[in-house]
C-alpha positions, 0 to 999 in steps of 0.5 A: 664274088657272087657265085662263090669265087675268091676275087679277094686278091683284087682288093686293091683294085676294086678300093681304087674304084671308091672314087667314082661319081656313079652311084651304081658302081660305088654299091658294088664296090661297097658290096665287095668290101663288106664281103672281103674286108674281114680277111684283108682287115689292113687293106680295108683300112684303105678305104677308110677316108672314101668312107669319111668323105662320103659321109660329107657327100652332098647326095643324102644316098651316098652319105647313108651309103657310106655309114651303112657299109661302114657299120656292115664292116665287122673290124675292129681297126675301122670301127674308131674311124666310124665314130665321127662320121657317125656322129655328124649321120645322126644329126644329119639334116636328111632323115633317110641319113639319120634312120641308117645311122640309128641302125649303125649304132646297132651294129657298132655295138655289137662290135664294140659296146664300150666305144659306143658308150664312151661316145655318147651314141646311146644318148643320140639314140634316144634323142633320135625318139624325139625325131619328128620324122617317124622312120627315124623313130621307129629306126631309133627304137629297134636300135635300143631295143636290139642293144638291150638284148644284149646288155645286162643294164637297162638301156631302153626305158620307156617314160610316160614322155617318151610313150606319147612321142611313140604312140604318135610316131605309130600312126605314120611308120611303115609296117615294120616300123610298127611292129618295132614300136609296138613290140617296144611298147609291150615292155611298158607298165601302165601306172594306173587304168586310165592310161592303159585305156589311153595306150589301148585306145591308140593301138587299137586302130592297128588291129585293122593292119594289113600286116599280120605281125602288126596285128599280132603285136598290137593283140599282145599289147592290148592284152598286156594292158587289159590286166590293168583295166578295171572297167568290166565294159571296156574289157568287154568292148575290147574283146568284141574288137580283137575278134574279127581281126584274129579271124583274118589272120585266118584267111591268109596262106597256111603258114600264117594260118599256123603261126596265128593258130598257135598264138590264138591257141594262147589267147583262148587260154587266158581270153577265151570270151574273145572268140567264144562266138566264133567257133565256126572258123576253126572248123577244118576245111578239105584242103587245109594242110595237116598242121593247120587241122591239128591246131584247129582241133585244139581250139575247138576243143578250148572254145567248146561248151554247153551252147556249141557242143553239138555243132562241134560233135558234127564235125569231129564225127565227120573228120573222123571219117576223113583218110588220114589216120593221125587226124582221125585219131586225134578227132575222136581223141577231141571228142573224149576231152569233150566229154570230159570237160563238159559234164552236161555234154558227156553222153552225147559225146559217148553216143558219137563214139559208140557210132564210130566204134559201130562203123569197124574201122580198126583204128577208130574203134581203138581210140575210141576205147582209149577215151572211153577209159578216161571218161570212166575215170571222170565219170565213175558208176555212171555210163558203164551200161556200154562195156558190153559194146566195148567187149564185142571189139576185143579181138580187133585190138593190136595196139598197146594202149588200146589193149591197155585200155580195154583191160582196165575197163574189165579189170575195174568192172570185174564184178560187172561183167560175167565173162571177166576172167574169159576175156582177160585170159585171152590177153594172158596167152600172149602175156610174154609177148606183150609191150609193158604198158599191157603187161603192167596193166594185166597184172593189175587187171588179174589181181582186181579179179581175183580179189572181187571173184575169188574163185577157181578160174581167177586164182589160176590165173593169178598164179600165171600172171605172178609167175611170169611176171616175177621169173620170166620177165626182164622189166624191173617195174613188173617184176617189182609190182608183181612182188608186192601183190604177191606180198600183199595177197598172201600177207593180208588179202584185206590190205590188198583190197584197200590198196588196188580197190581204193577209191581213184581220183577223179580225172579233169579236163587238161584243155588248158595244160599250160601253167598259168606264170608260163601262159602270161609269159609266152602272152607277153612274147606273142608274135615271136617264136616263143608263142609258136613253140609255147616255150619260154625264149631262154629255153631254145635261146642263148642271148649275147650279154654285153660284159659290165663295164667297172664304173656300173659295178655295186662294189663302190666304196659307198656299198662298204657304208651300208645301210643305217638299219636292216631291211627287215627293220625298213630302210629309207632308201632312194627310188626304185630302179629296175637296173641289174648288173654283174659282179666284176670278179666273176667273168661269165663267157656267153655263147657266140651270137647266132648260136643254135638254139638249145635242141629239144629232147630227143625222141624215146628209144627205150620206152617207158622206163620209170614211168618217165616222159623225158627223152633217152638220148644215145651215145654221140661223139664224147666231149672230154671234160675235167674239173673237181671230183663228182660225188659218186651216186652209183658205187662200183658195188652196186652198179656191177662194177661201174661206177657213176659220179655225177652233179648238176653245173651251170656254165656259160648260162646252160645248165649242164650235167657233169657226168663221170664213168668209170668201168671196173668190170673185165668187159668193154662197156658202150652205148651209154643212154640216159633219161631223167624222171620228172621233176620239180625244174622240168629238167631233160637231156638237151643233147646226145650224151657223149661217152666213148665205149670204156675199156677195162679199168678206163674212166670218161668224164662229160658234160651233158647239156640240159634243158629246163621246163621240159617235163615238169612233174606236178606237186610241191616243188623238191630237189629230186632229180631220178636218172635212168642210165643204160649200156649195151652190156648191163641192164638199167641203173637207177640212182638219185641226185640232188638238184641245187637250185643255184644253178637256176640262178641267172647271170644278170640277178644283180640289183642296185641297192634302190631297187634291192631296198624297194623290193624288199619293202614292197614284199610283205612280211610273211614273204620273209623267211629265215634260217640257221646254219650252224654248220657253216663258217664265214672264215673271209667275207671277201672269200664269201662273197666271190664264191656266191658272186660264182653261183650268180648270188651278188653282193650289194652292200654289207655293214657292221652289227657290233661283232656282226657282218651283215652282208646283203645279196640278190639272185634271180631265177628263170621267169624273173623270180627274184631272191632278196637276201641277208646273211649275218655271221661273225666271221670265223665263228661257226653259225650263220643266220640267212635271211630271205624275201621272194615273191615264191614262197614254195622254193624257200626250202631249196633256196635254203639247201642251196645257200647252206651248201654255198655258205659251207 
């Protein structure tokens, strides 16, 4: 069996060997059963009697082995017989049996959640948290945490009573037991600063542990509890205590170093003082793998300060003479980032860059020019005296970004460079062959030169460039920009000056590039994959949620009676609860357990279309789909015979782009690719676009999986989604779509009435917004509730106010953003009033757009 041969035909004979007294033989038989029970479910029942008998054996090893094996046999017919032995083992005298039984409950929950709840196993597990054996406590916590991850209801909630028991067990557990307990404790929110200090005091000794998983889990709890601690002395002491264990992690093997560095990267963004005096430990060693060196560079930039910049620059200068080209480039760029970050050190950084330029190593020179361009942007009219030195390296430039940077410098400071026209002319000779990035910069730089020096030389150059950019090119971005400049120059040169020579905003330091809310979420997931990827868990893992049971639903008769007053008028409700559920009339199919994470966006294949950073993904095998008609976004009259219809949709807890192509041309269209511009929600293609070659007159429709929070556009939230589609026979087509906010509403957005009331009261009045939808009509309350539930907007209760129906609903976006909703309408009469309370005010306009669409 171990070498892969099929020996299932011997099933009956092997089962007969279960009666043996030999423990080693019994283990082998049990291994065989686990492997073949699924393919022989009827025969597996033959083994049940022996399992039940073994679960009462005097030897605790055999009792535990029997329960463990029954839990591993994932056959529905056997689970019923497992319940009685499992109940006995959960109360067994031997702690080894109890800890094995605790894990078995989690396995049984995965097979049949309803059975586990009906037989009271969850209560038994919670009782084990009070067990006097720390390993039993650890396994009970691990099982409850596993069950909680796959359930939409709160199953494992730590109270102050449970807290003290877990903290006591922490001292005596094995290392992995400590990890389970620490990870569960990280979900507990202390009531006040005193309790937070108490938790931290009990957890701090774990920082000295030899296992790095225990250390990181302890760091996670301390960081989370520090948010509640008000005493600056306590916080300062904790920061001092956390530094040595984090430094110790960097003496482990490279793989652990990498994980530690990725976590440290997050920690120093939140609390830079922890490692402010330890920058030397991040200096790269000659034998560090490249992935460790790159992470160390990032952290050094974040920890660089006026006090240590001289040390850091010496290191970076040393790295710039290494043999690994990628590492050298990153080191040179790091010098530039330090200059942008630290104004007082900018001059020293530039001196180092000039020294590097003088060594005449091609890729070092090019990278230096790229970062000096950024330094000029950061400190205008300060360091322009070095331009002459940069111009000496013009002939060696062969990389698009370096060329574009040098051209930008020449155009921006044309009035200070005597031979600016000659320098630009040397680039113009190869204009048609240059990449788009260089062509765009050449065009702008030539216009700047002409506006600053409107003499005959620049005038001829501008004519040649504009002609090239409008007539000789296929790039729409270049052509459009050239036409705009041409029109500006020919109609109003003064307006052209105002536009082209306008004062540019000063760029800022990007070393702390993570959004604060995302950073907090990642810090809550320290020591998990999330903290290594620097992405929230929902962007790469689809968790399986157990379907809610009928008795957990909120559509009970009590909800129909409603409230005596609306929440906005103040309601006396029950105590708050964090329970969530899912509407029973909206079955939600979830991805199977162990399904692969959503793939990251593919590499860019078409370059910088529309200035977008999201990947263009190529054609793969087609996936057929069907559904209601889609809105037309690119009519065939615009698309030269190609019609594209599409809209965003949510299915099985995932966001998809439902897109349809109709070929109205005379030829076959193939090689379809798609790209999405930066947008408010960072939506990007998460897989290949699956469209088969389209014959004339044919159409195809497919679902493209989307990944959120990839390339988020700055500025106020909006619903614009800019899309570019290309095929092998036609130019790139651009069109706009709308992002309906409700595709982000998650499946566990339902609140209990008490939680809803408490949340409504806890939010201040300035977080409440109201809007009328005059065109919306509610013809039936039940139908409206059903339609909203299909969009993950969940019914909580309703009441009558004169002749009007008032509905209370809830929805939730990723990262835990709730929407508490009150809808008021007269059935059958146009006009719906919608009130919402949410902590995220910026999302309110998009929320109202979504609700108006859902209630029409």
